[in-house]
C-alpha positions, -999 to 999 in steps of 0.1 A, spaced: -59 576 -507 -72 545 -490 -105 549 -473 -107 534 -438 -132 507 -430 -165 517 -415 -187 495 -394 -213 478 -416 -249 489 -414 -280 479 -434 -284 498 -467 -315 521 -464 -341 524 -491 -345 556 -511 -377 565 -492 -362 560 -458 -331 579 -468 -352 608 -479 -372 608 -446 -340 608 -426 -326 637 -447 -357 657 -440 -356 650 -403 -319 661 -402 -327 693 -421 -356 701 -398 -334 694 -368 -307 718 -381 -332 745 -386 -348 742 -352 -316 733 -334 -335 710 -310 -316 683 -292 -322 648 -303 -322 617 -281 -291 596 -283 -307 562 -285 -328 545 -258 -320 540 -222 -301 511 -207 -280 504 -238 -247 485 -237 -213 499 -244 -212 481 -277 -246 498 -287 -232 532 -279 -200 525 -299 -222 518 -329 -244 549 -323 -214 572 -318 -197 561 -350 -230 563 -369 -237 599 -359 -201 608 -363 -199 596 -399 -233 608 -410 -233 643 -395 -199 652 -382 -205 689 -385 -240 690 -370 -245 714 -341 -275 694 -327 -268 681 -292 -273 644 -286 -289 636 -253 -279 606 -232 -298 595 -202 -280 600 -169 -278 563 -162 -261 557 -195 -235 584 -195 -208 561 -182 -214 535 -209 -215 563 -236 -182 577 -223 -165 543 -224 -179 537 -258 -164 570 -270 -130 558 -260 -135 525 -277 -147 543 -308 -115 564 -308 -95 532 -305 -113 517 -334 -104 547 -355 -68 542 -346 -68 505 -355 -89 507 -387 -74 488 -416 -74 497 -453 -103 482 -472 -78 464 -496 -41 456 -494 -23 479 -518 11 466 -527 31 497 -520 63 484 -535 44 483 -568 62 513 -583 97 501 -572 125 498 -598 125 465 -616 161 465 -629 172 439 -604 162 403 -603 158 374 -578 167 380 -542 183 413 -548 152 427 -565 130 415 -537 152 430 -510 155 463 -530 117 464 -534 112 460 -497 137 486 -487 125 511 -513 90 510 -499 82 546 -492 60 552 -462 42 581 -478 10 562 -483 12 550 -447 17 586 -436 -14 597 -455 -34 569 -438 -20 579 -404 -27 616 -411 -63 606 -419 -65 587 -386 -52 617 -368 -78 640 -385 -106 616 -376 -93 613 -340 -93 651 -337 -127 653 -353 -141 627 -329 -130 647 -299 -145 678 -314 -177 659 -321 -179 647 -285 -174 683 -272 -201 698 -295 -228 671 -296 -222 649 -265 -217 675 -238 -227 652 -209 -205 624 -222 -175 648 -226 -180 662 -191 -179 627 -177 -147 620 -196 -132 652 -183 -140 641 -147 -126 606 -152 -88 603 -149 -90 568 -163 -108 578 -195 -86 609 -200 -56 586 -197 -69 563 -224 -76 591 -248 -42 606 -241 -26 572 -246 -44 568 -280 -31 603 -290 4 596 -281 5 562 -299 -9 579 -330 18 605 -328 45 579 -322 33 560 -354 34 592 -375 69 601 -361 83 567 -368 69 567 -403 85 601 -409 118 588 -396 117 559 -421 109 582 -449 138 605 -440 162 576 -438 152 564 -472 153 599 -486 187 607 -473 201 574 -485 187 578 -520 193 615 -525 229 617 -514 227 655 -512 246 657 -479 218 676 -462 209 648 -438 225 646 -403 256 626 -397 235 601 -376 210 596 -404 238 591 -429 249 561 -409 214 545 -409 201 522 -436 166 516 -423 171 478 -424 173 475 -387 139 492 -381 124 472 -410 135 439 -394 122 449 -360 88 458 -376 87 425 -394 94 406 -362 67 426 -344 41 417 -370 52 380 -368 50 382 -330 13 393 -333 5 360 -351 6 371 -387 24 350 -413 43 367 -440 30 344 -467 -6 349 -456 -2 386 -457 13 385 -492 -16 364 -505 -41 388 -490 -23 417 -507 -7 431 -475 28 434 -461 43 440 -427 40 478 -431 3 475 -437 -4 455 -406 21 473 -383 9 509 -390 -27 500 -392 -27 487 -356 -17 519 -340 -27 508 -305 1 482 -305 29 505 -316 48 502 -283 55 465 -290 82 478 -313 104 488 -283 108 452 -272 115 440 -307 142 467 -312 158 455 -279 157 419 -292 173 430 -325 201 448 -308 208 417 -287 208 395 -317 231 419 -335 256 419 -306 259 381 -308 262 381 -346 290 407 -349 316 421 -325 307 452 -306 337 469 -322 321 464 -356 307 496 -370 276 477 -380 268 472 -343 272 510 -336 249 518 -366 223 493 -355 224 507 -319 220 542 -332 192 533 -355 174 515 -326 178 547 -305 165 569 -333 134 547 -337 128 549 -299 133 587 -299 109 592 -328 82 573 -308 90 591 -275 78 625 -287 51 648 -275 15 640 -285 -3 656 -315 -2 693 -311 -31 701 -334 -57 684 -313 -87 705 -304 -85 692 -268 -55 689 -246 -56 672 -212 -35 684 -183 1 671 -186 4 638 -167 34 621 -182 36 599 -213 10 572 -211 29 551 -237 60 549 -214 50 518 -195 75 501 -172 85 477 -199 91 505 -223 111 525 -198 132 494 -191 140 490 -228 150 526 -231 173 525 -200 189 493 -214 195 511 -247 213 540 -228 234 515 -209 245 498 -241 254 531 -257 276 542 -227 293 508 -225 300 507 -262 320 539 -261 340 530 -231 322 541 -199 317 516 -172 307 518 -136 334 520 -110 347 485 -101 340 470 -135 365 465 -163 371 498 -180 369 494 -218 392 511 -243 376 538 -264 380 528 -300 355 552 -318 360 584 -337 352 616 -320 321 623 -340 308 589 -332 313 594 -295 295 627 -295 267 612 -315 263 585 -289 264 611 -261 237 631 -279 214 601 -281 221 592 -245 211 628 -235 179 628 -256 167 594 -245 175 601 -209 158 635 -208 126 619 -223 125 594 -194 134 619 -167 109 645 -179 82 618 -178 91 608 -142 87 644 -132 51 643 -145 42 608 -133 54 608 -98 33 636 -84 1 620 -98 9 584 -86 -2 566 -55 22 563 -26 35 528 -34 38 534 -71 55 568 -65 82 551 -44 88 526 -72 89 554 -98 114 574 -76 137 544 -75 134 541 -112 141 578 -116 172 577 -95 186 547 -115 178 565 -148 196 596 -136 227 576 -129 225 556 -162 220 588 -182 241 615 -166 271 594 -154 284 587 -189 277 623 -200 296 638 -171 324 612 -176 330 621 -212 326 658 -205 353 658 -177 376 628 -184 401 627 -213 409 591 -220 412 598 -257 432 630 -256 466 613 -252 469 601 -288 486 620 -316 454 619 -336 436 637 -308 461 666 -309 460 668 -347 422 666 -349 417 691 -321 440 719 -335 410 737 -350 392 737 -317 363 714 -329 368 688 -301 374 715 -275 341 733 -284 322 701 -285 335 690 -251 328 725 -237 293 723 -250 288 688 -235 301 701 -202 276 730 -201 248 706 -211 258 684 -182 257 713 -158 222 722 -170 209 686 -169 223 679 -134 207 712 -122 174 704 -139 171 669 -125 187 677 -91 215 652 -96 236 663 -66 265 640 -75 270 656 -109 264 691 -96 292 687 -70 316 669 -93 312 694 -121 320 723 -97 351 705 -85 363 699 -120 356 734 -132 373 749 -102 401 723 -99 428 747 -110 418 774 -85 415 749 -57 452 741 -60 459 777 -49 460 783 -12 445 818 -15 414 803 -32 410 777 -5 413 804 21 387 825 3 411 853 -5 405 852 -43 374 865 -61 347 839 -63 347 819 -95 315 811 -114 318 775 -101 320 786 -65 292 810 -69 271 781 -84 280 759 -54 267 786 -30 236 789 -50 230 752 -48 232 753 -10 207 781 -8 183 767 -34 183 729 -27 174 717 8 198 691 20 225 700 -5 249 712 21 247 679 40 251 660 7 283 679 -2 297 671 32 289 634 28 302 634 -7 337 647 3 337 625 33 334 595 10 300 585 22 284 590 -13 294 569 -43 316 588 -68 310 572 -102 338 591 -120 369 591 -99 388 558 -105 419 568 -86 414 565 -48 445 586 -41 433 613 -63 399 612 -48 413 616 -13 434 646 -23 405 663 -39 384 656 -8 409 672 15 412 702 -7 375 707 -9 371 702 28 396 730 33 375 751 9 343 744 28 360 753 61 373 786 46 337 796 35 324 796 70 296 821 64 279 795 43 289 761 55 301 765 91 269 758 112 259 726 93 295 715 87 302 718 125 273 695 133 283 671 105 320 669 116 312 665 153 292 634 145 322 617 127 350 604 148 377 610 122 365 646 116 362 657 151 398 669 152 388 697 128 357 708 147 377 736 164 379 753 130 341 753 125 337 763 161 357 794 154 336 801 124 304 801 144 322 820 173 317 792 199 350 800 215 342 779 246 340 749 223 372 760 206 390 758 240 378 723 247 383 710 212 417 725 205 430 714 239 418 679 233 435 678 199 467 691 215 467 662 240 459 637 213 487 649 190 515 623 192 535 631 160 544 668 158 555 688 188 550 722 170 515 712 160 508 702 196 521 735 209 501 753 182 468 736 192 474 745 228 481 782 218 449 783 198 431 770 229 447 798 250 437 825 224 402 812 223 400 813 261 408 850 260 383 855 232 355 838 252 334 864 270 326 842 299 346 810 301 326 785 322 356 761 328 386 779 343 402 745 349 406 743 311 427 775 312 450 760 338 453 728 318 462 748 287 490 766 306 504 733 318 503 719 282 522 750 270 548 746 298 554 710 288 558 720 252 583 747 261 603 723 283 606 697 255 616 724 230 644 735 255 656 699 257 658 697 220 680 728 219 705 717 246 737 698 237 729 666 255 747 633 252 715 614 245 693 630 219 657 638 228 629 626 205 611 653 186 577 636 190 556 649 219 563 633 252 538 624 278 541 643 311 556 613 328 580 607 300 590 644 301 598 642 338 620 611 333 638 626 303 646 658 322 660 637 351 681 615 328 694 646 311 703 663 344 722 633 357 740 629 324 760 661 327 789 669 350 780 676 386 797 710 386 779 720 354 752 747 361 730 730 334 726 701 359 705 722 382 685 737 354 676 704 340 665 691 374 644 722 378 628 715 344 619 680 358 602 697 388 583 720 364 571 691 344 561 674 376 542 705 386 520 702 355 507 669 368 496 683 402 459 686 411 442 703 439 440 670 457 473 651 452 469 615 442 490 587 455 504 583 420 516 619 420 531 615 455 550 584 444 563 602 414 574 632 434 592 610 459 610 592 431 622 625 417 637 637 450 652 603 458 670 604 425 682 639 433 697 627 467 711 594 455 729 610 425 749 630 452 756 599 473 793 604 478 787 640 487 762 630 513 787 606 528 812 634 531 785 656 548 776 628 572 813 623 581 819 660 586 788 662 607 798 632 628 832 647 635 815 679 648 847 700 643 833 728 622 796 734 615 804 759 588 823 732 568 792 710 569 770 738 556 795 745 528 792 709 517 754 711 520 753 741 496 771 720 470 743 694 468 717 693 440 690 693 466 701 727 480 706 743 447 673 732 433 652 741 463 670 775 467 662 786 431 629 768 428 613 785 458 627 819 449 611 821 414 587 849 408 559 826 395 556 810 429 537 832 455 555 841 487 548 816 514 533 791 489 553 760 479 548 742 446 533 708 448 566 692 436 588 710 462 606 690 488 592 691 523 599 675 557 570 651 552 585 640 518 619 634 535 603 613 562 584 593 537 615 587 517 634 575 547 605 552 558 602 536 524 639 533 516 649 496 514 686 500 506 706 502 538 736 517 519 715 544 503 721 581 509 685 582 521 685 566 555 679 573 592 715 585 596 710 612 569 675 622 576 684 650 599 711 662 574 685 662 546 661 682 567 688 707 577 699 712 541 663 718 531 660 744 560 692 760 548 678 763 513 645 779 524 662 807 544 
């Protein structure tokens, strides 16, 4: 075992050594505190004093006193002393490859010797450093109470000690990894994991050599001094994190040297990830002192960046790419893909766990930056995991079917799916939580009864409800997700995404007890979703809003007459359900809309010469269509009168309490058409009246006019109150206005026929 270097001190004489021994023995017996040097010492002085006392009497119980003014310097010196223990070098360079096999010669022998170096001796040295690190902390607690209390109250010094501890553990873990790789490669017993069987150790070795060279050491100089790269790398524990950047560089170099489809690239990438994972582990658990968890101190921004880059390379290698980029063809075996997924999961969880500890303890500006990093790391880590747990790009081949017959792939995918659910929940990755629910419940969501909430709740739907109750803002997120306002990193087919969005929106609407209040507010703020707000208004029992919203949608519907009529009917039902409707005008407007729908349905059912469109007609178009239909049938056909009456009903639906000029003009046009269409009959009536032979003959002719028939039946209908005339009815004033405005001298509407028109109207009203 190599003994670590100590700081040199003058060799004492035998007499002075004896005196010092007697003083220590006396001090142990009396247990009196001794002064820890003079006052106003520098940090360097205290480093020397701490190490001297630590090495000479590590187990002494005698307290070492430090003046109040020097406690800060002594505490800083304690941290430096700990760092010097970590970076202590062996007193001589032992050639560890000394016992390597010598059967090979030349370059092959040199390479074999280098790769057969066992890190056991390095581990022993690191274990000794760990023991001394722990002993120093124990020493500070027992003998330097004031110094230790200062460290406990100093976040900065605590962080430095924690960082030292983590780096020491990282070095030990990396050394163990190298030993296990060499052991698994040499033993061939099949006990090692599949990942380790792929590793050779060369990749890590090259990265270590590059790290040492980057520090300024020359390989030849180290060899002449009796050292090698392992000696230097593992002796300088405080610089262990430099290896992350070198691993990243080695992967980059490998990607340019070989194709990414080369198995050597996959092995190198996995070996790089294993090395990173070995260093990203928890600090030494055997320490006598543990500070409060505050995140990994070794995970600086540069290190986190390298780890995220490693995750991105892994996911890209096996075929996952962000939406919008070129999707790669998966070309790896199943076991290789699942190995990559496992490494992505492990690397990502280390980073995300660290963010969870660091962010609460960071300053506001730093915390914002860390949150942005955390959000990006979530996407980089969880997106590929969810993708391979839910997508099946490699299940279409015959090999997939053959290989999956025993259920191995199915079980692994199911296990990965459950891991994704747990990870998305743990790190509150809303995108993954929502998408996994949709995928898990996709078969049920294709059933109408499930969408309407008639089937028992599935585990996925129960989980979705739990998310809404547990996570503030999750309900709003799920609305934005299915409205396309949040990026979906897994759905590549826009048509499929739209279909799933509509299905899930129906599901949310059906579960009104959970989603309705927030969903109603959300939809009312989006123009393209407002047409569905009447559904959520029903769910929250705001029937007055249902009346307004459903009636509005009925008027806006221009494609489907049944849908328009249905929306008007819903508004009418809601009006009856409303305990106190504050807008009675809406009820009247609903009735008018229903009348117009009924009239158009009748037109569609009649055997007319010109077919009527099935799309909803505007009120004005409906009036014109009824008139055109009435004048297209034979004059002696009873349907002619009924069609004209339908035009009057349609005209009535446009009336207001205060008739507008537009309405008056439309009414005048309807009655003028009625009179003009009977032009020849009115000429006969005028001639008979002028002859003055028989008044009864004139009245008989008048009763044959459409004007008489329409007004006779229209005013006698039960829906019109006795003595009250509908707004569309013909009146003396309307006749006078028609005659005054008529410009055609040959028209049936003229000064000569005005009295006849009035007499016919009077005859119809009797």
